[in-house]
Backbone as XML, in Angstrom:
<?xml version="1.0"?>
<chain id="A" units="angstrom">
  <residue number="1" name="MET">
    <atom name="N" x="0.822" y="-1.149" z="0.001"/>
    <atom name="CA" x="0.011" y="0.009" z="0.015"/>
    <atom name="C" x="0.868" y="1.253" z="0.000"/>
  </residue>
  <residue number="2" name="GLU">
    <atom name="N" x="0.647" y="2.081" z="-0.905"/>
    <atom name="CA" x="1.435" y="3.342" z="-1.008"/>
    <atom name="C" x="1.056" y="4.332" z="-0.035"/>
  </residue>
  <residue number="3" name="GLU">
    <atom name="N" x="2.088" y="5.025" z="0.468"/>
    <atom name="CA" x="1.892" y="6.115" z="1.468"/>
    <atom name="C" x="1.160" y="7.283" z="0.748"/>
  </residue>
  <residue number="4" name="THR">
    <atom name="N" x="0.411" y="8.039" z="1.575"/>
    <atom name="CA" x="-0.208" y="9.255" z="1.072"/>
    <atom name="C" x="0.526" y="10.421" z="1.732"/>
  </residue>
  <residue number="5" name="GLN">
    <atom name="N" x="0.947" y="11.315" z="0.870"/>
    <atom name="CA" x="1.619" y="12.515" z="1.298"/>
    <atom name="C" x="0.923" y="13.771" z="0.969"/>
  </residue>
  <residue number="6" name="ASN">
    <atom name="N" x="0.960" y="14.781" z="1.751"/>
    <atom name="CA" x="0.381" y="16.090" z="1.327"/>
    <atom name="C" x="1.393" y="16.784" z="0.513"/>
  </residue>
  <residue number="7" name="ILE">
    <atom name="N" x="0.959" y="17.920" z="-0.079"/>
    <atom name="CA" x="1.780" y="18.655" z="-1.037"/>
    <atom name="C" x="3.082" y="19.125" z="-0.323"/>
  </residue>
  <residue number="8" name="GLU">
    <atom name="N" x="2.986" y="19.552" z="0.913"/>
    <atom name="CA" x="4.153" y="20.055" z="1.638"/>
    <atom name="C" x="5.178" y="18.905" z="1.873"/>
  </residue>
  <residue number="9" name="GLN">
    <atom name="N" x="4.649" y="17.754" z="2.197"/>
    <atom name="CA" x="5.521" y="16.580" z="2.435"/>
    <atom name="C" x="6.240" y="16.138" z="1.101"/>
  </residue>
  <residue number="10" name="VAL">
    <atom name="N" x="5.470" y="16.161" z="0.047"/>
    <atom name="CA" x="6.000" y="15.838" z="-1.265"/>
    <atom name="C" x="7.161" y="16.785" z="-1.652"/>
  </residue>
  <residue number="11" name="GLN">
    <atom name="N" x="6.930" y="18.125" z="-1.420"/>
    <atom name="CA" x="7.911" y="19.100" z="-1.745"/>
    <atom name="C" x="9.173" y="18.934" z="-0.848"/>
  </residue>
  <residue number="12" name="GLN">
    <atom name="N" x="8.966" y="18.599" z="0.354"/>
    <atom name="CA" x="10.117" y="18.404" z="1.235"/>
    <atom name="C" x="10.908" y="17.173" z="0.785"/>
  </residue>
  <residue number="13" name="CYS">
    <atom name="N" x="10.259" y="16.183" z="0.343"/>
    <atom name="CA" x="10.944" y="14.971" z="-0.166"/>
    <atom name="C" x="11.657" y="15.295" z="-1.439"/>
  </residue>
  <residue number="14" name="ILE">
    <atom name="N" x="11.094" y="16.115" z="-2.283"/>
    <atom name="CA" x="11.735" y="16.483" z="-3.549"/>
    <atom name="C" x="12.972" y="17.350" z="-3.240"/>
  </residue>
  <residue number="15" name="ASN">
    <atom name="N" x="12.848" y="18.328" z="-2.300"/>
    <atom name="CA" x="13.976" y="19.179" z="-1.889"/>
    <atom name="C" x="15.097" y="18.228" z="-1.333"/>
  </residue>
  <residue number="16" name="ALA">
    <atom name="N" x="14.788" y="17.309" z="-0.526"/>
    <atom name="CA" x="15.770" y="16.389" z="0.041"/>
    <atom name="C" x="16.461" y="15.574" z="-1.086"/>
  </residue>
  <residue number="17" name="ALA">
    <atom name="N" x="15.638" y="15.125" z="-2.040"/>
    <atom name="CA" x="16.231" y="14.362" z="-3.132"/>
    <atom name="C" x="17.205" y="15.313" z="-3.957"/>
  </residue>
  <residue number="18" name="PHE">
    <atom name="N" x="16.909" y="16.507" z="-4.105"/>
    <atom name="CA" x="17.807" y="17.440" z="-4.898"/>
    <atom name="C" x="19.036" y="17.811" z="-4.057"/>
  </residue>
  <residue number="19" name="ASP">
    <atom name="N" x="18.931" y="17.737" z="-2.741"/>
    <atom name="CA" x="20.139" y="17.840" z="-1.942"/>
    <atom name="C" x="21.096" y="16.705" z="-2.292"/>
  </residue>
  <residue number="20" name="SER">
    <atom name="N" x="20.578" y="15.575" z="-2.449"/>
    <atom name="CA" x="21.392" y="14.355" z="-2.797"/>
    <atom name="C" x="21.934" y="14.556" z="-4.239"/>
  </residue>
  <residue number="21" name="VAL">
    <atom name="N" x="21.090" y="15.045" z="-5.132"/>
    <atom name="CA" x="21.549" y="15.296" z="-6.572"/>
    <atom name="C" x="22.737" y="16.207" z="-6.528"/>
  </residue>
  <residue number="22" name="ARG">
    <atom name="N" x="22.640" y="17.316" z="-5.796"/>
    <atom name="CA" x="23.737" y="18.295" z="-5.688"/>
    <atom name="C" x="24.985" y="17.681" z="-5.090"/>
  </residue>
  <residue number="23" name="LEU">
    <atom name="N" x="24.829" y="16.898" z="-4.062"/>
    <atom name="CA" x="25.962" y="16.244" z="-3.407"/>
    <atom name="C" x="26.662" y="15.293" z="-4.353"/>
  </residue>
  <residue number="24" name="VAL">
    <atom name="N" x="25.852" y="14.461" z="-5.019"/>
    <atom name="CA" x="26.518" y="13.516" z="-5.962"/>
    <atom name="C" x="27.277" y="14.235" z="-7.083"/>
  </residue>
  <residue number="25" name="ASN">
    <atom name="N" x="26.629" y="15.278" z="-7.670"/>
    <atom name="CA" x="27.280" y="16.017" z="-8.739"/>
    <atom name="C" x="28.491" y="16.771" z="-8.246"/>
  </residue>
  <residue number="26" name="ARG">
    <atom name="N" x="28.442" y="17.399" z="-7.094"/>
    <atom name="CA" x="29.584" y="18.158" z="-6.533"/>
    <atom name="C" x="30.677" y="17.156" z="-6.212"/>
  </residue>
  <residue number="27" name="THR">
    <atom name="N" x="30.346" y="15.989" z="-5.651"/>
    <atom name="CA" x="31.408" y="15.027" z="-5.286"/>
    <atom name="C" x="32.113" y="14.565" z="-6.489"/>
  </residue>
  <residue number="28" name="ILE">
    <atom name="N" x="31.385" y="14.214" z="-7.586"/>
    <atom name="CA" x="31.974" y="13.743" z="-8.845"/>
    <atom name="C" x="32.896" y="14.859" z="-9.402"/>
  </residue>
  <residue number="29" name="THR">
    <atom name="N" x="32.495" y="16.058" z="-9.386"/>
    <atom name="CA" x="33.364" y="17.110" z="-9.862"/>
    <atom name="C" x="34.572" y="17.301" z="-9.021"/>
  </residue>
  <residue number="30" name="GLU">
    <atom name="N" x="34.433" y="17.207" z="-7.706"/>
    <atom name="CA" x="35.587" y="17.292" z="-6.852"/>
    <atom name="C" x="36.524" y="16.150" z="-7.019"/>
  </residue>
  <residue number="31" name="ILE">
    <atom name="N" x="36.050" y="14.938" z="-7.236"/>
    <atom name="CA" x="36.878" y="13.785" z="-7.483"/>
    <atom name="C" x="37.666" y="14.000" z="-8.767"/>
  </residue>
  <residue number="32" name="ASP">
    <atom name="N" x="37.029" y="14.466" z="-9.840"/>
    <atom name="CA" x="37.743" y="14.788" z="-11.006"/>
    <atom name="C" x="38.857" y="15.839" z="-10.820"/>
  </residue>
  <residue number="33" name="ASN">
    <atom name="N" x="38.547" y="16.855" z="-9.993"/>
    <atom name="CA" x="39.576" y="17.815" z="-9.711"/>
    <atom name="C" x="40.685" y="17.212" z="-8.855"/>
  </residue>
  <residue number="34" name="TYR">
    <atom name="N" x="40.368" y="16.356" z="-7.918"/>
    <atom name="CA" x="41.389" y="15.719" z="-7.158"/>
    <atom name="C" x="42.236" y="14.817" z="-8.003"/>
  </residue>
  <residue number="35" name="LYS">
    <atom name="N" x="41.603" y="14.155" z="-8.999"/>
    <atom name="CA" x="42.379" y="13.259" z="-9.917"/>
    <atom name="C" x="43.372" y="14.054" z="-10.665"/>
  </residue>
  <residue number="36" name="ASP">
    <atom name="N" x="43.000" y="15.257" z="-11.173"/>
    <atom name="CA" x="43.930" y="16.073" z="-11.895"/>
    <atom name="C" x="45.105" y="16.500" z="-11.044"/>
  </residue>
  <residue number="37" name="THR">
    <atom name="N" x="44.776" y="16.879" z="-9.779"/>
    <atom name="CA" x="45.804" y="17.356" z="-8.896"/>
    <atom name="C" x="46.737" y="16.178" z="-8.521"/>
  </residue>
  <residue number="38" name="ILE">
    <atom name="N" x="46.156" y="15.002" z="-8.225"/>
    <atom name="CA" x="47.021" y="13.877" z="-7.876"/>
    <atom name="C" x="47.846" y="13.444" z="-9.030"/>
  </residue>
  <residue number="39" name="LYS">
    <atom name="N" x="47.306" y="13.482" z="-10.271"/>
    <atom name="CA" x="48.084" y="13.137" z="-11.460"/>
    <atom name="C" x="49.263" y="14.099" z="-11.639"/>
  </residue>
  <residue number="40" name="CYS">
    <atom name="N" x="48.965" y="15.351" z="-11.528"/>
    <atom name="CA" x="50.031" y="16.327" z="-11.620"/>
    <atom name="C" x="51.190" y="16.076" z="-10.585"/>
  </residue>
  <residue number="41" name="ASN">
    <atom name="N" x="50.760" y="15.799" z="-9.378"/>
    <atom name="CA" x="51.745" y="15.582" z="-8.276"/>
    <atom name="C" x="52.566" y="14.274" z="-8.386"/>
  </residue>
  <residue number="42" name="TYR">
    <atom name="N" x="51.856" y="13.190" z="-8.827"/>
    <atom name="CA" x="52.702" y="11.939" z="-9.007"/>
    <atom name="C" x="53.532" y="12.028" z="-10.165"/>
  </residue>
  <residue number="43" name="GLN">
    <atom name="N" x="53.160" y="12.788" z="-11.202"/>
    <atom name="CA" x="53.989" y="12.984" z="-12.350"/>
    <atom name="C" x="55.250" y="13.777" z="-11.966"/>
  </residue>
  <residue number="44" name="HIS">
    <atom name="N" x="55.042" y="14.777" z="-11.114"/>
    <atom name="CA" x="56.185" y="15.582" z="-10.619"/>
    <atom name="C" x="57.149" y="14.683" z="-9.829"/>
  </residue>
  <residue number="45" name="LEU">
    <atom name="N" x="56.600" y="13.779" z="-9.033"/>
    <atom name="CA" x="57.433" y="12.885" z="-8.302"/>
    <atom name="C" x="58.209" y="11.990" z="-9.194"/>
  </residue>
  <residue number="46" name="GLU">
    <atom name="N" x="57.545" y="11.507" z="-10.247"/>
    <atom name="CA" x="58.235" y="10.662" z="-11.277"/>
    <atom name="C" x="59.392" y="11.409" z="-11.918"/>
  </residue>
  <residue number="47" name="LEU">
    <atom name="N" x="59.097" y="12.679" z="-12.281"/>
    <atom name="CA" x="60.201" y="13.516" z="-12.827"/>
    <atom name="C" x="61.374" y="13.665" z="-11.902"/>
  </residue>
  <residue number="48" name="MET">
    <atom name="N" x="61.041" y="13.942" z="-10.692"/>
    <atom name="CA" x="62.176" y="14.143" z="-9.705"/>
    <atom name="C" x="62.916" y="12.843" z="-9.532"/>
  </residue>
  <residue number="49" name="MET">
    <atom name="N" x="62.292" y="11.667" z="-9.530"/>
    <atom name="CA" x="62.897" y="10.426" z="-9.283"/>
    <atom name="C" x="63.729" y="10.042" z="-10.504"/>
  </residue>
  <residue number="50" name="SER">
    <atom name="N" x="63.516" y="10.715" z="-11.665"/>
    <atom name="CA" x="64.337" y="10.424" z="-12.846"/>
    <atom name="C" x="65.703" y="11.205" z="-12.807"/>
  </residue>
  <residue number="51" name="LYS">
    <atom name="N" x="65.875" y="12.050" z="-11.834"/>
    <atom name="CA" x="67.041" y="12.823" z="-11.656"/>
    <atom name="C" x="68.038" y="12.124" z="-10.646"/>
  </residue>
  <residue number="52" name="GLY">
    <atom name="N" x="69.182" y="11.784" z="-11.110"/>
    <atom name="CA" x="70.181" y="11.142" z="-10.291"/>
    <atom name="C" x="70.498" y="11.905" z="-9.039"/>
  </residue>
  <residue number="53" name="TRP">
    <atom name="N" x="70.766" y="13.187" z="-9.182"/>
    <atom name="CA" x="71.100" y="14.012" z="-8.052"/>
    <atom name="C" x="69.967" y="14.045" z="-6.958"/>
  </residue>
  <residue number="54" name="PHE">
    <atom name="N" x="68.713" y="13.989" z="-7.446"/>
    <atom name="CA" x="67.599" y="13.989" z="-6.463"/>
    <atom name="C" x="67.589" y="12.697" z="-5.639"/>
  </residue>
  <residue number="55" name="VAL">
    <atom name="N" x="67.646" y="11.539" z="-6.425"/>
    <atom name="CA" x="67.618" y="10.196" z="-5.780"/>
    <atom name="C" x="68.809" y="10.097" z="-4.806"/>
  </residue>
  <residue number="56" name="ALA">
    <atom name="N" x="70.004" y="10.576" z="-5.237"/>
    <atom name="CA" x="71.163" y="10.449" z="-4.396"/>
    <atom name="C" x="70.993" y="11.243" z="-3.118"/>
  </residue>
  <residue number="57" name="GLY">
    <atom name="N" x="70.232" y="12.293" z="-3.137"/>
    <atom name="CA" x="70.037" y="13.106" z="-1.928"/>
    <atom name="C" x="68.972" y="12.535" z="-0.979"/>
  </residue>
  <residue number="58" name="CYS">
    <atom name="N" x="68.238" y="11.591" z="-1.438"/>
    <atom name="CA" x="67.140" y="11.004" z="-0.618"/>
    <atom name="C" x="67.680" y="9.834" z="0.205"/>
  </residue>
  <residue number="59" name="THR">
    <atom name="N" x="67.050" y="9.635" z="1.366"/>
    <atom name="CA" x="67.297" y="8.479" z="2.169"/>
    <atom name="C" x="66.566" y="7.298" z="1.518"/>
  </residue>
  <residue number="60" name="GLU">
    <atom name="N" x="66.885" y="6.114" z="1.936"/>
    <atom name="CA" x="66.193" y="4.903" z="1.417"/>
    <atom name="C" x="64.660" y="5.013" z="1.708"/>
  </residue>
  <residue number="61" name="GLN">
    <atom name="N" x="64.349" y="5.431" z="2.961"/>
    <atom name="CA" x="62.910" y="5.542" z="3.371"/>
    <atom name="C" x="62.226" y="6.559" z="2.496"/>
  </residue>
  <residue number="62" name="GLN">
    <atom name="N" x="62.909" y="7.695" z="2.170"/>
    <atom name="CA" x="62.271" y="8.714" z="1.345"/>
    <atom name="C" x="61.981" y="8.175" z="0.012"/>
  </residue>
  <residue number="63" name="ILE">
    <atom name="N" x="62.913" y="7.393" z="-0.548"/>
    <atom name="CA" x="62.703" y="6.759" z="-1.905"/>
    <atom name="C" x="61.489" y="5.856" z="-1.876"/>
  </residue>
  <residue number="64" name="VAL">
    <atom name="N" x="61.431" y="5.022" z="-0.773"/>
    <atom name="CA" x="60.357" y="4.083" z="-0.577"/>
    <atom name="C" x="58.984" y="4.849" z="-0.549"/>
  </residue>
  <residue number="65" name="ASP">
    <atom name="N" x="59.005" y="5.914" z="0.226"/>
    <atom name="CA" x="57.772" y="6.768" z="0.444"/>
    <atom name="C" x="57.378" y="7.420" z="-0.910"/>
  </residue>
  <residue number="66" name="ILE">
    <atom name="N" x="58.261" y="7.955" z="-1.600"/>
    <atom name="CA" x="57.964" y="8.665" z="-2.863"/>
    <atom name="C" x="57.393" y="7.631" z="-3.859"/>
  </residue>
  <residue number="67" name="ASN">
    <atom name="N" x="58.064" y="6.504" z="-4.009"/>
    <atom name="CA" x="57.569" y="5.438" z="-4.901"/>
    <atom name="C" x="56.225" y="4.934" z="-4.502"/>
  </residue>
  <residue number="68" name="ALA">
    <atom name="N" x="55.986" y="4.797" z="-3.234"/>
    <atom name="CA" x="54.644" y="4.385" z="-2.769"/>
    <atom name="C" x="53.561" y="5.457" z="-3.101"/>
  </residue>
  <residue number="69" name="ALA">
    <atom name="N" x="53.928" y="6.725" z="-2.974"/>
    <atom name="CA" x="52.996" y="7.795" z="-3.364"/>
    <atom name="C" x="52.751" y="7.818" z="-4.852"/>
  </residue>
  <residue number="70" name="ILE">
    <atom name="N" x="53.772" y="7.555" z="-5.619"/>
    <atom name="CA" x="53.551" y="7.415" z="-7.110"/>
    <atom name="C" x="52.608" y="6.369" z="-7.425"/>
  </residue>
  <residue number="71" name="ASP">
    <atom name="N" x="52.822" y="5.182" z="-6.840"/>
    <atom name="CA" x="51.980" y="3.997" z="-7.116"/>
    <atom name="C" x="50.540" y="4.290" z="-6.625"/>
  </residue>
  <residue number="72" name="ALA">
    <atom name="N" x="50.376" y="4.823" z="-5.478"/>
    <atom name="CA" x="49.048" y="5.198" z="-4.944"/>
    <atom name="C" x="48.350" y="6.188" z="-5.877"/>
  </residue>
  <residue number="73" name="GLY">
    <atom name="N" x="49.067" y="7.206" z="-6.280"/>
    <atom name="CA" x="48.529" y="8.220" z="-7.170"/>
    <atom name="C" x="48.020" y="7.618" z="-8.479"/>
  </residue>
  <residue number="74" name="LYS">
    <atom name="N" x="48.862" y="6.732" z="-9.024"/>
    <atom name="CA" x="48.493" y="6.102" z="-10.332"/>
    <atom name="C" x="47.214" y="5.231" z="-10.128"/>
  </residue>
  <residue number="75" name="ALA">
    <atom name="N" x="47.216" y="4.530" z="-9.041"/>
    <atom name="CA" x="46.046" y="3.623" z="-8.747"/>
    <atom name="C" x="44.756" y="4.504" z="-8.506"/>
  </residue>
  <residue number="76" name="TYR">
    <atom name="N" x="44.935" y="5.637" z="-7.873"/>
    <atom name="CA" x="43.778" y="6.451" z="-7.620"/>
    <atom name="C" x="43.175" y="7.052" z="-8.862"/>
  </residue>
  <residue number="77" name="VAL">
    <atom name="N" x="44.089" y="7.463" z="-9.796"/>
    <atom name="CA" x="43.605" y="8.079" z="-11.037"/>
    <atom name="C" x="43.103" y="7.129" z="-12.002"/>
  </residue>
  <residue number="78" name="ALA">
    <atom name="N" x="43.528" y="5.890" z="-11.939"/>
    <atom name="CA" x="43.143" y="4.842" z="-12.937"/>
    <atom name="C" x="41.643" y="4.607" z="-12.920"/>
  </residue>
</chain>
C-alpha cells in the first residue's frame, strides 16, 4: 500500500532528493579535480625520481615513500 503525502511533504521529499543530486554532482566534480591534482603531483614525483642528483640526496625511506606515493597516485587516477 502506497503512502499518502500532502503537498508540503512531497515538496520536502523533492527538496531532500535534490540535496542528494547536488551532493553527488559536486562530489563527482571534486573527485575529477582531485584526480587532476593527484596526477600532476605523482608525475612531478616521477620526474624528480628520474634525476640522479635527487635520488642520491634521498634516504632509502624517502625513496620508498615517494615510490609508494607514485603508485598510490596512479592507482587512484586509474
